[in-house]
N, C-alpha and C positions, 0 to 999 in steps of 0.2 A: 811279698806282692808286687805283681807286676805293674809297670807302669802305664796309666791312659795313652792311648792318642794321641790327645793335648799334650802329656807332659814328653811324649815321648817327641812332639813338633818341639814345643820348648828345647830342647836337647836338643835339635838340629839347626836352632835359633829363630823359627818365627815361632810367635805368637799367634793362638787365638781369641779371636775376641768376636763376642756374638754379633751380631746387627738385627735388635730387635729389643722393646724394652714394655713392660706392663706391670700393673701394680699386683695384682695375682701371682706372676709369678717371682716378687720382689718378698712376699707377705708367706707366700705356699712355703720357703724354703727351695722349690727348684733353682733360683737361681742360684742360692750358695751348694746346692749340693755340686753345680756343676762349678763353679770356682772348684769345690774341693777336688774336684777331677781334674782341673788343669785348665779351666777357662783364664783366662788372663786381660779382659777387659770387655769393653761394651760401648758402639753406638748407636745414635737416636738418627732420627730424621722428623720433620712432619708428614710424612707419608703414614709412619711410623703410627705415629700418635693420632693423625685422623683416625686409622685402621683401629685403635685399643679403645679410643674414648665414643667412635660413634657407634660401632658396631655391637657394643656389649653393656652392660648395668654397672660394671665396675667402679666405674668412676660419677655413677647417676648421683648420689648422697653427697660429694664435693660439693658436686657443680651447681644443685641445688641450694647449697649454705651458701655459698659464696655468691652465687645470681641474688639470691635472699637478701642478703646485702650489699646489693646494686653492683657489683664485681660486672664489668663490659667483656664479653669474651672474650678478647686479648688477657686480659686479667686471669681470668678464670686459667686459659690455657698457661699463662705466665706460673699461677700456685701451682697449676696440677703436675705441670711437667717438668718445674724446680724443687718439686716433693719426689717424684720419680729418682729424679738426678742424684738427688742429694741422698738418698735412699739405697743406689746402687752403690756409690762412692762409697758411704759405710762400709758396706758389704768388701769394696774391691779393696779398701785400706791397707787388708792384711797382704794384698798383692802387694798392693805399692811398696810397702815397708819392705817385705822380703826383697822384693828385687832389684830395691833400692832408686825406685822412680822411673826404671827400663816401663812396666804395665801398669795396671789396676787401675787405668781411666775409664773414664763415662764420656762420652760427647753429648753436648748438648747445640743445636745449630743456633744460629745467630736470624732472626725472624729476615725470612730470604727476602719478605718486600723492599726489604732496605739495600738489595744486593749492591744498585746504583748509587749507594749514598754512603763515601767510605767515611767521612767526619758522623753519620749516624751509624754506622755501624760497626764502628770502632768503642761510641760510646756506651752503644750496646752489650757488645761484647764485655767491655770492663763492668759494667752494670749484673752483668748474668755471671761473669766471675766471682763476682763479690757477691751477689746474692745468694748463689750457690754455697761460696763458705765452705768450699773444700780444696786441697791441694791437688787431687788426681781429678780432678772437672778438667777436661781438655773443649774447648771453644772454637766451632766449626762455622770456616769461613770458605766460599768457594773461590774456587783458583782464577780470576776473572783481572783484568786490569782495575776495574774499580779495587777486587778484594786483596791485589799482593800489597798496596799500602794498610790494607786492613791488621794482612797478616805480621807485617813487618813492627806496627804500631801495638798490635796487643806483645808479642811477644820481647818488645823494651820495653815490658811494663811487667815484665813476669808471667805472663800469663802462658797454658796451655794453647796450643791450637795443632787444629784435624784441618789443615787443608784440603778442600772435598772438590768432587767433579773436577778431577785431571783427569784427561781425554789423551795431551797431545806432549813428543816429547817437549817441544818449547814451553807447554805450559807447566810440568814440571822443573825445566832448568831455571822459569822466572819462579817459582815457589820456591827451590833449595835455595835462590839469591835472596828472595825473602825473609829468609829463615836464619841467615848468615849473618844479614847487615843486622835485621831484629835484635839477635843474641849478641851482636858484636855491640848493639845500642847498648842494651841491659847493661853488658860489662862492663860500659863506660861509665857507667852513674853506680859503679862498683857491687853489681848485682852479682848472686851467685846461680851461676850459669847450671850448675851440676842440678837445679832442680825443677829447671824449666823444661819441657819435653815438647816434642811436636812429631805431626808422621804426614805424609804428603800422601792423599789415598788417589788412586788411582783404578780408574771404574772399569771395570774388565769387558764382560759378558755384553753388553748393549754393542760394543766393537763388533764383535762375530756376527750379530745380530742383524746389524746395516751391511757389512759388509756382504753377507753371506745372500741379504737380498738381490743385492747390485749384482753379485754372481749369478743370480736365480735370474736375474733380468737379461744377462747379455748373456745366458748359455744358451747355444743350439748345439745341433751333432757335430760341426768343425770344430769348436773349441770345447766340446764335452770333456775331452781326456782332461785337458790342461787346467780349467777352472776347476773341475771337479776335486783336486788334490787341495786347491787353494781354501775350501770350504774347512770355518773349525778352526783359522792357522792365524789371521790377521791378531784374536786378541793377546794371543801370548806371549807372538813374536812383538808384540807392542812393547809389553811388560817386558822382557828377555832386554832390548834395547835401552827403556828406564831405566832397570835395574843395574846395568851395563856403566850407565851415566850416573845414574846415584851413587853409587862404590869410587867408580872416578870424581866426583864434586865431594866427597867424603874427605880428599886427601887436597883441597884447596889448603893453601897453606896461612889464608885467612881462618878458615875452619880449625884447622888443627890446630892454631893460636889457642880458640877457642876451648879445643881440647884438653888443651893442656894444662887451661883451667878448671878441668873438670863439665865440659860439656858434650852432652850424648849427639848424634849424628839423628839426623830426621829420618826415620826410618820411612820406609816406605810400605802401603797399605794398601792390599788390594781389595778393593770394592766393588759390586754390584758381581759375585760371584757364585748367585745362583744360575743352577742352569737353562737358558729358554727352549730351546732347542733340545723336543724330546728325543731326537735320532743320536745326541750325545748324550755321554757319562753322567749318572745326575752329579757326581762327585765331580765333575771335569776342571774346574776353575779353582780348586782346591789340590787335586793330587798333581796339576802340571805345575802351580807357582808355589812350591816346597821349595824355599833360599834360605840363608842364612839372616837375621839382619835384617826381618820381613814381619809385618804382622797381615792377617787375614783375617778380613771382618765376615763373620758368613750367618745370613739368614737361617735359624731356627731348623726350617727343614734341611735343610743342603748340610748344617753341619749334624745332626742325626743320624741322614745317609753317611756320611763321611766317616761317623762314628758305629757304625754298622758294618760298612764293606770297606771302605778309602786303605788307602795302604798310606803309611805312614816313613816314606823315604824322599831325597834330596831330589827334585827334579827340576829345577829351572835353571838346567849344566849345558841346554843348548849351545853351540856357536853364535858368534852374534852374525858372524857371516850367513849364517843358516836364515837367523830372524830377518835381517834385509835383504834377504835375496825373497823372502814371502812378498814385500814391497816393491821388489823389484819384477814379478812374476806379474803381481796387481797392476802394475804401472803400464806393463805393456798392455792389459786391457780397458786403460785411462780409469784406472781406478786409484783416486791417491787418496788414503791414509789422512793426510793435512784435512784432506776437505773434510773426509766423513768425521772427524775429531774436534772439527767445530760444530757440524753439525749436531753432535752428540752435544756438546757442550749447549747449543741454545738450545734445544730441545732440553734438558735435564733442566736448565734454567729454567725453562717458562713450566715443567714440572712439578720442581719445587715450588713455584710462586701457586700455582694449581692447589698442588697440595696444603699447601697453607690455609688459602682462603677456604678452600671447602673445609676443612679441618675449623674456621672461627664462625664457618656458617653452618658445622654441626652441634659444636658446642650452642651456639644462638638458638636454635632450632629444640635442641634437648632442651636445655633452659625451661622454656616458654611450655615445654611438656607438663617439663616435671612441676610445675609452677599453673598448669592446670590454663594456660592463658593460650594455650594453640591453637 
């Protein structure tokens, strides 16, 4: 029997996770079918839960029951999402066991409205990890100045962490430092570092979306020949440089000491990998980012497209100098990747806040509607 494309990717060293979750997928057997086909993990975020809770009726019965018990919109969200995460974790348990803790994780995000409060985020992360009560849950924390102490503290307590919203090289390096320090602290408490996992989630397609817009704005007849070839290049070039830095930092003496105790390196995870520009291939950010020791968390539509017509072969092998040349060329026209990454992070944090607030409003409105009080 031939291997599925996801299994081939696993043989190449890349794990495919799904960037989506909902109750019907869990109950219908669809998720288990994907797992049987080689899916190795799952990520969620407030935008996903907002979509699945507000757009359909799959959660109406539970919302009505919890609302009738006097639960607040946040409490209802908490109960619904944790139940989904727990059930998904249970389905991924065989993957977690078979891969000896490499894969099989399901990510749940800390309330994004707490992002600027490190202590509150730490408390919430510990609460969520304990309440889900599964060894293969990952707690998502944004890669910000306020978030890095949270990453470190959670890891030092043996909590699996998905560090999210990484755009820049600096964010990535701070993420890896927080990982090493947190795991080192856990080891100092005689913790079993072999059972703690972390990923560094680098957001991809939004980088091209922003840089391409800047290029479009600068494009005139005299510059067209130089600017057109740069479109659709920045995101993968950025990933190429971050991937190389990841391999370099994995050789750090501090981490190698931890590796001798059974620790696994914090893999780079490619996130936001759906293609936003219809002129680009619909599997661009899957096909061009296949590399060993990485994860790609893929939206359902993009995953189906890749399974249909994508090619599973190593791809992120271009020269680091070629990647640097992309940013040097952009710099000649006054386009800074660092400035772009800062803008993208600000926009990403705002979008997460908005999605979470919209989600709570949708739950409140639905609870009133179901109770007949709307």
